[in-house]
C-alpha positions as CSV (number, residue, x, y, z in Angstrom):
1,M,92.3,106.0,-19.7
2,V,95.7,105.4,-21.5
3,E,96.6,101.8,-23.0
4,V,99.9,100.5,-21.6
5,T,101.2,99.9,-25.2
6,E,100.2,104.1,-26.2
7,F,101.7,104.8,-23.2
8,K,105.6,103.0,-23.7
9,N,105.4,103.4,-27.3
10,A,105.2,108.1,-26.5
11,M,107.9,107.3,-23.7
12,A,110.1,105.3,-26.5
13,Q,110.0,108.7,-28.3
14,L,111.9,110.7,-25.0
15,A,115.4,110.7,-25.3
16,T,117.2,109.7,-22.0
17,A,121.1,109.5,-20.8
18,V,121.8,105.6,-19.9
19,H,123.1,104.5,-16.5
20,V,124.2,102.0,-14.8
21,V,123.3,101.7,-11.1
22,T,124.9,99.9,-8.6
23,S,125.0,99.4,-4.6
24,D,127.4,97.4,-2.2
25,G,127.4,96.7,1.5
26,E,126.0,94.6,3.5
27,N,123.5,92.8,1.8
28,G,125.8,92.5,-1.4
29,R,127.1,94.1,-5.0
30,Y,124.4,94.8,-7.6
31,G,123.5,96.9,-10.5
32,F,120.9,97.3,-12.8
33,T,120.6,99.5,-16.2
34,A,118.3,102.7,-15.4
35,S,117.3,105.1,-18.2
36,A,114.6,107.0,-15.6
37,V,117.5,109.3,-13.4
38,C,116.8,112.9,-12.9
39,S,118.0,116.0,-11.0
40,V,115.3,116.6,-7.9
41,T,117.0,119.9,-7.0
42,D,120.7,121.3,-6.0
43,S,119.9,122.7,-2.6
44,P,120.7,119.5,-1.3
45,P,121.9,118.3,-4.6
46,T,119.9,115.3,-5.5
47,L,118.9,113.2,-7.5
48,L,116.0,110.1,-8.4
49,V,116.5,107.0,-9.5
50,C,113.4,104.6,-11.0
51,M,114.3,100.7,-9.7
52,N,112.0,97.9,-11.1
53,T,110.8,96.7,-7.7
54,N,110.3,93.1,-9.9
55,I,114.3,93.0,-10.3
56,R,115.6,89.9,-8.3
57,F,117.9,92.3,-5.9
58,Y,115.7,95.0,-5.3
59,D,114.8,94.4,-1.7
60,K,118.8,93.9,-1.0
61,F,119.6,96.8,-3.4
62,V,117.6,99.2,-1.2
63,K,118.7,97.8,2.1
64,N,122.5,98.8,1.5
65,G,121.1,102.3,1.4
66,V,123.7,103.8,-0.9
67,L,123.9,103.8,-4.6
68,M,126.5,105.1,-7.4
69,V,124.8,106.3,-10.8
70,N,127.5,106.0,-13.4
71,T,126.6,107.7,-16.7
72,L,127.5,105.8,-19.4
73,T,129.9,107.5,-22.9
74,A,128.9,106.0,-26.6
75,Q,131.4,103.3,-26.3
76,Q,129.5,101.3,-23.5
77,S,126.2,100.3,-24.9
78,E,127.8,96.7,-24.3
79,L,128.2,97.5,-20.5
80,S,124.5,98.7,-20.3
81,N,123.3,95.0,-22.5
82,A,125.3,93.5,-19.7
83,F,123.7,94.9,-16.5
84,A,119.7,94.6,-18.3
85,S,120.7,91.1,-18.8
86,P,120.0,87.8,-16.5
87,L,124.0,87.8,-15.6
88,T,125.0,87.2,-12.4
89,S,126.7,89.9,-10.4
90,E,130.0,88.9,-10.4
91,E,129.5,88.5,-14.4
92,R,128.3,91.8,-14.7
93,F,130.4,93.5,-12.4
94,A,133.7,91.3,-14.3
95,K,132.9,93.5,-17.6
96,A,134.6,96.7,-16.4
97,E,137.3,98.1,-13.8
98,W,135.0,99.6,-10.6
99,T,136.9,101.4,-7.7
100,T,134.6,103.7,-5.1
101,L,134.5,107.3,-4.0
102,V,132.4,108.1,-0.5
103,T,129.8,105.5,0.2
104,G,131.5,102.2,-1.0
105,S,129.3,101.7,-4.1
106,P,130.8,100.3,-7.4
107,M,132.3,103.4,-9.6
108,L,132.9,102.6,-12.9
109,K,136.1,104.1,-13.8
110,N,135.8,105.7,-17.4
111,A,132.0,106.7,-17.0
112,L,130.8,110.1,-18.2
113,I,130.1,110.9,-15.0
114,N,129.3,109.2,-11.4
115,F,127.0,110.3,-8.6
116,D,127.7,108.9,-5.3
117,C,124.6,109.2,-3.0
118,K,123.2,108.0,-0.3
119,I,118.8,106.6,-0.6
120,S,117.1,109.1,1.7
121,E,113.8,108.3,0.5
122,I,112.1,105.8,-1.3
123,K,108.5,105.7,-2.7
124,V,106.9,103.0,-4.6
125,V,104.3,103.6,-7.5
126,G,103.3,101.0,-9.3
127,T,105.8,98.7,-10.6
128,H,108.7,100.6,-9.8
129,G,110.8,102.5,-6.8
130,I,111.5,105.9,-7.0
131,L,114.7,106.8,-4.8
132,I,115.1,109.7,-3.8
133,C,118.9,110.1,-3.5
134,E,121.3,112.7,-1.5
135,I,124.2,113.4,-3.5
136,V,127.7,112.6,-1.5
137,G,130.3,112.6,-4.2
138,I,130.8,113.2,-8.1
139,R,133.3,112.6,-10.5
140,Q,133.5,113.6,-14.1
141,G,134.7,111.9,-16.5
142,G,136.5,113.1,-19.8
143,D,134.7,114.8,-22.9
144,D,133.6,111.2,-24.6
145,K,130.1,111.2,-25.9
146,A,127.0,109.9,-24.2
147,L,125.3,107.3,-24.6
148,I,121.4,107.7,-25.1
149,Y,118.4,105.8,-25.2
150,H,115.7,106.5,-28.1
151,N,113.3,105.2,-29.9
152,R,114.4,101.7,-28.5
153,G,117.6,102.4,-29.4
154,Y,121.2,103.6,-28.2
155,H,122.5,106.9,-30.2
156,Q,125.7,109.1,-29.6
157,V,125.6,112.6,-28.6
């Protein structure tokens, strides 16, 4: 059996992009920082997002049925920290400029890339919900460097 600490230490060695995942709808406007986002298939374009079910707004977030994956640039580590903090939703969203694409989920204007999605399936495993998301819109940003999380710290690529 693998110990939790051993698993967490091993996972810290995997470099991953940093995202702010947002949603808006009749259940409210919410967002959180995520590193567990990845491609599932290109036909149809689908990705998955892992979200801790212990987040205070988990149920409201998933009931909206839509989300936006905002991939952060190297200059946006403060925004990542804000969306991982105990700030209110209003305080978090006040830290950047937002617009929308197709679903109405908040789209970070100066993100590296934005994936607008409809949640098509959810599977709960342990402490996390795995949100399978059909991509319905994409906006590609500029040529900025990406914000990467590796070994419990931010880096630029």
